[in-house]
KOLKOL-524635 format. One line per 10 residues: number of its first residue (from 0); their letters; for each residue x, y, z of C-alpha. Coordinates in steps of 0.1 Angstrom, whole numbers. Each point is the difference from the previous one (the first is absolute). Layout:
NUM	A	X:Y:Z | ... .
END
This chain:
0	MSTGHGADSA	1541:1167:1566 | 34:-2:-15 | 30:4:21 | 33:16:-8 | 35:5:15 | 3:32:20 | 33:9:-16 | -19:10:-31 | -18:28:18 | 28:25:4 .
10	PAPNRHDDDT	28:15:-21 | 36:-10:2 | 25:29:4 | 8:16:-33 | 37:-4:-8 | 2:20:-31 | 12:36:1 | -25:13:-25 | -16:34:1 | -34:-12:11 .
20	RTTSLPRVKR	10:-22:29 | -30:-21:-8 | -8:-33:18 | -24:-23:-17 | -20:-29:15 | -5:-32:-19 | -35:-4:-14 | -24:-23:18 | -33:-10:-14 | -28:17:19 .
30	TSKGGTFSSL	-27:-22:16 | -24:28:10 | -23:20:-22 | 8:32:17 | -24:24:16 | -4:17:34 | -6:-33:19 | 20:-24:-21 | 20:-14:30 | -32:-12:16 .
40	RVRNYRLFAT	-3:-27:-27 | 28:-18:18 | -15:-22:27 | 29:3:25 | -1:37:-3 | -38:1:5 | 5:-19:33 | 28:23:10 | -20:32:-8 | -31:-13:19 .
50	GQVVSNTGTW	21:-8:31 | 18:33:-2 | -32:22:-2 | -13:-16:32 | 33:5:19 | 5:34:-15 | -34:11:13 | 11:-12:35 | 33:17:-3 | -16:34:-8 .
60	MQRIAQDWLV	-24:-5:30 | 30:-5:22 | 19:29:-14 | -28:24:7 | -7:-15:35 | 37:0:8 | 6:37:-9 | -31:10:19 | 8:-21:31 | 35:15:2 .
70	LGLTGSSAAV	-14:35:-4 | -25:-8:28 | 26:-15:23 | 25:28:-4 | -16:30:-17 | 32:4:-21 | 5:0:-38 | 37:-8:8 | -12:-32:17 | -19:-10:-32 .
80	GITTALQFLP	32:7:-19 | 20:-22:24 | -25:-29:-5 | 3:4:-38 | 38:2:3 | 2:-32:21 | -21:-19:-26 | 23:10:-28 | 34:1:18 | 7:-37:-6 .
90	MLLLGLYGGV	-4:5:-37 | 26:28:1 | 25:-20:20 | -6:-36:-12 | -18:5:-33 | 28:-13:-22 | 4:-32:21 | -37:-6:-5 | 6:2:-37 | 28:-26:2 .
100	IADRCPKRPL	-24:-23:19 | -27:5:-26 | 25:-9:-28 | 12:-31:18 | -33:-15:12 | -31:-13:-18 | -23:29:3 | -34:-17:5 | 11:-19:32 | 17:32:12 .
110	LLITQGAMGV	-31:20:-5 | -21:-26:20 | 23:7:30 | 1:38:-3 | -38:4:-6 | -7:-22:30 | 23:21:21 | -16:32:-10 | -34:-14:11 | 15:-8:34 .
120	TGLALGVLTL	11:36:6 | -35:12:-8 | -16:-25:24 | 25:9:28 | -8:37:-2 | -37:-7:-2 | 1:-21:32 | 20:26:18 | -24:28:-10 | -32:-19:7 .
130	TGHVQVWHVY	12:-10:35 | 8:36:8 | 37:-7:6 | 14:18:-31 | 27:26:5 | 18:20:-26 | 31:-21:3 | -21:-30:-10 | -9:17:-32 | 36:9:-6 .
140	LTALALGLVT	11:-36:6 | -27:-15:-24 | 9:26:-26 | 36:-10:2 | -8:-37:-1 | -22:6:-31 | 29:19:-16 | 24:-29:6 | -24:-24:-18 | -4:25:-28 .
150	VVDNPARQAF	37:-1:-7 | -4:-35:-15 | -36:1:-10 | 2:31:-22 | 27:-10:-25 | -12:-36:0 | -36:11:-8 | 12:25:-27 | 22:-26:-17 | -26:-27:3 .
160	VVEMVGPDDL	-23:19:-24 | 20:-8:-31 | 1:-37:10 | -38:0:0 | -7:20:-32 | 32:-1:-20 | 19:31:-14 | -26:10:-26 | -27:7:25 | 23:13:27 .
170	RNAVSLNSAN	-8:37:-4 | -37:-8:0 | 3:-21:31 | 20:27:18 | -27:25:-9 | -28:-23:11 | 18:-6:33 | 0:37:6 | -37:2:-10 | -6:-29:24 .
180	FQSARLVGPA	17:18:28 | -18:33:-7 | -34:-17:-3 | 6:-14:35 | 10:36:10 | -35:11:-10 | -16:-24:23 | 24:-4:29 | 2:36:13 | -38:3:-1 .
190	VAGALITAVG	-5:-32:19 | 27:9:24 | -15:34:6 | -34:-16:8 | 15:-27:22 | 21:25:20 | -30:23:5 | -23:-29:10 | 21:-25:19 | 36:12:0 .
200	SGWAFLLNGL	33:-8:-18 | 4:-36:14 | -25:-16:-25 | 18:16:-29 | 33:-16:11 | -17:-34:6 | -17:0:-34 | 33:9:-17 | 17:-30:16 | -28:-24:-11 .
210	SFLAPVAALL	1:15:-36 | 34:-17:-6 | -18:-33:-2 | -10:9:-35 | 35:4:-16 | 12:-30:19 | -28:-21:-15 | 6:15:-35 | 37:-10:1 | -9:-36:11 .
220	LMRTAELHKV	-25:-3:-28 | 24:10:-28 | 11:-24:-27 | 38:0:3 | 4:-17:-34 | -14:31:-16 | 25:24:16 | 27:15:-23 | 32:-15:12 | 28:24:10 .
230	DRAPRGKGQL	35:-12:10 | 7:8:36 | 33:16:10 | 24:-25:17 | 16:8:33 | 32:19:-4 | 20:30:11 | -4:35:-15 | -37:-4:-9 | -9:34:15 .
240	REGLRHVGER	28:17:-20 | -11:-18:-31 | -35:14:3 | 12:35:7 | 25:-2:-29 | -28:-12:-24 | -21:31:10 | 29:24:-1 | 10:-10:-36 | -34:5:-14 .
250	PELIWPIVLV	-16:35:-3 | -35:-15:-6 | 3:-14:35 | 19:26:20 | -19:31:-9 | -35:-13:8 | 13:-13:34 | 16:34:8 | -31:19:-8 | -24:-23:20 .
260	GFIGTFGFNF	25:3:29 | -6:37:2 | -38:-4:-5 | -3:-28:25 | 21:17:27 | -16:34:-1 | -32:-1:-21 | -19:-31:13 | -4:9:36 | -38:2:-2 .
270	PIWLTAFVGD	-8:-17:34 | 18:30:17 | -15:27:-22 | -36:-12:-2 | -3:-7:37 | 14:34:7 | -23:18:-25 | -31:-19:13 | 8:8:37 | 16:35:-1 .
280	VFHGGASTYG	-13:16:-32 | -35:-15:-7 | -8:-12:36 | -15:-33:-12 | 1:-35:13 | 8:-35:-11 | -27:0:-27 | 14:31:-16 | 35:-16:0 | -16:-31:-17 .
290	LLNTLMAAGS	-17:22:-26 | 33:17:-9 | 17:-33:-4 | -29:-13:-21 | 2:30:-24 | 37:-5:-5 | -6:-37:-6 | -26:9:-26 | 26:20:-20 | 25:-28:4 .
300	LVGALLAARR	-24:-26:-13 | -7:21:-31 | 37:4:-5 | 6:-37:4 | -27:-9:-26 | 14:25:-25 | 35:-14:6 | -14:-35:-7 | -11:11:-35 | 34:15:-9 .
310	GTSRLRMLVG	25:-21:-18 | 31:20:8 | 20:12:30 | 19:33:-7 | 23:20:22 | -17:31:-15 | -33:-11:15 | 17:-9:34 | 17:34:2 | -31:19:-11 .
320	AAAAFGALEI	-22:-19:25 | 25:8:28 | 0:37:-9 | -38:2:0 | -1:-19:33 | 22:25:17 | -19:30:-15 | -33:-15:11 | 13:-5:35 | 10:36:2 .
330	AAALAPSFWV	-35:11:-12 | -16:-23:26 | 21:15:28 | -13:34:-9 | -36:-11:-6 | -24:26:15 | -28:-24:9 | -6:-36:9 | -17:-9:-33 | 28:15:-21 .
340	FAALLVPIGM	25:-20:20 | -21:-31:-3 | -4:4:-38 | 37:4:-5 | 7:-34:17 | -16:-17:-31 | 26:11:-25 | 27:-4:26 | -10:-36:3 | 1:-4:-38 .
350	CGLTINVTAN	35:15:-4 | 13:-20:30 | -13:-32:-15 | 14:8:-35 | 35:5:16 | -2:-33:18 | -13:-21:-30 | 23:16:-26 | 31:-4:21 | -9:-35:13 .
360	SGIQLASDPA	-9:-16:-34 | 29:17:-18 | 26:-11:26 | -13:-36:0 | 1:-3:-37 | 35:14:-3 | 14:-22:27 | 18:-33:-4 | -24:-27:13 | 26:-15:23 .
370	LRGRVMSLFM	5:34:16 | -36:12:0 | -5:-6:37 | 30:21:9 | -9:27:-25 | -35:2:13 | 12:0:36 | 22:30:-8 | -30:17:-17 | -22:-7:31 .
380	MVFMGGTPLG	28:9:24 | 3:35:-14 | -38:4:-6 | -12:-13:33 | 32:-1:20 | 6:37:-4 | -31:6:22 | 19:-5:33 | 22:29:-11 | -27:22:-12 .
390	APLVGWITDV	-29:-7:23 | 14:12:33 | 14:31:-17 | -33:7:-17 | -19:-8:32 | 22:25:19 | -6:27:-26 | -37:-7:1 | -1:2:38 | 22:32:3 .
400	YGPRVGFLAG	-11:20:-30 | -35:-15:-8 | -15:-24:-24 | 1:24:-30 | 37:6:3 | 7:-37:4 | -20:-9:-31 | 15:29:-19 | 35:-12:8 | -7:-35:-14 .
410	GVVSLLAATG	-14:14:-32 | 29:24:-5 | 26:-28:4 | -19:-23:-24 | -3:27:-26 | 37:10:3 | 10:-37:-3 | -21:-5:-31 | 13:32:-16 | 36:-7:8 .
420	IGLVLARAGG	0:-36:-13 | -21:10:-30 | 26:26:-10 | 29:-25:4 | -19:-26:-21 | -9:25:-26 | 36:10:-5 | 9:-37:-4 | -30:-8:-21 | -11:-24:28 .
430	LRLKIDLRRG	-36:12:-3 | -2:-21:-31 | 3:-32:20 | -28:-22:-11 | -12:-35:10 | -25:-11:-27 | -24:-29:5 | -24:8:-28 | -7:-23:-29 | 20:-28:15 .
440	RRHVAFVPRE	33:20:0 | 22:3:31 | 28:25:-3 | 21:20:24 | 20:30:-12 | 19:29:16 | 8:24:-28 | 26:28:5 | -9:35:-12 | 10:7:-35 .
450	PAAAEAERLT	21:30:-9 | -20:29:-13 | 13:-3:-35 | -7:-37:-1 | -34:5:14 | -8:26:-27 | 13:-23:-27 | -22:-28:13 | -31:21:1 | 7:13:-36 .
460	AAA	4:-35:-13 | -32:-11:18 | -19:29:-16 .
END
């Protein structure tokens, strides 16, 4: 496999005051033949994907078991929200520092450390649960520890993808990562539900800890000579400000991050809503909770595979998916029966995945490679780190006013955010932002809206 310098994978800031404000990327010869699974032709990425599908399955088992264990220990949706908040609070407070570490350090050795540490947290919670000593504060503590590791692991893992596959297959690899995660989500909740019912939550935690042996082995087996080299950021002052300034000056970065911030904070609180709906509305058990998560995962998997086939990332698609996501959450909150509610989770999963992949791949491709870790840490900080702000509030609304009102509130905020940002972008012409990877072309553009007369003249000329 050919290797290339990472600096070729992202645009330089446009310094011309032209009307189109267009930023172009240098052409790089493609090494893949395209297709839904083109990234899997790369050996290092195949190893990475194989390890991740094993650990992701364990992660989903732990998520289901953790939510159900906290609900069983406390009987409170707010407590589930606190657990979720503690897991994502470090990302909110320290996320940008994690991005600086990811930019400074070689990512493969860094991931060996973080993936191993994640396995240890699962093993610790498994031992506590199986020995009968687990208390809710133990769950809180392990959730916080996992969140601290994630601060570094997430931006490093996101930025490592382009080093494995190169810029041409980046969008495909991001989509397949999501498909990988959602495939595990199909299996993990079902296995967790069966384990919880049969032998309790402890075995789910223990198996999750052991599952991290797979990604550690995959990282050790990689051929480092085949990685695409990216210059690491040197130590220096002002690196956080440099990353923030880079994002603030580029509309193709700032608007997706703002939108996913709203969606992540208020629209992705499914552990709170689904546990509450299962317990208070549908009067089900752990297996019902696992089924609902599996249905949402099925929709997300379909969305990921469709995203892998697309060659472009557009803000129009991002805003449209966010609006549909909010509208579907509103419909699900008002669903008259269990099966209507369950069926709506499939398109909710599709739209949520489309938001994630479109924003993730577009932001990575539009970022300077030397700043990619910091940019991705900011993206993940607002997407995941907003949860500590939204989850306790949503959990309180759900406890006080009921699951339907809690779910409805999340959908309304998501829909209003998509509508508001969509209107702002439409006025500026920003919905024409396009990142094109088809036919070997890589191009990033943010095109201001033309005056009505100029637009009419252009259309007349085209006719």
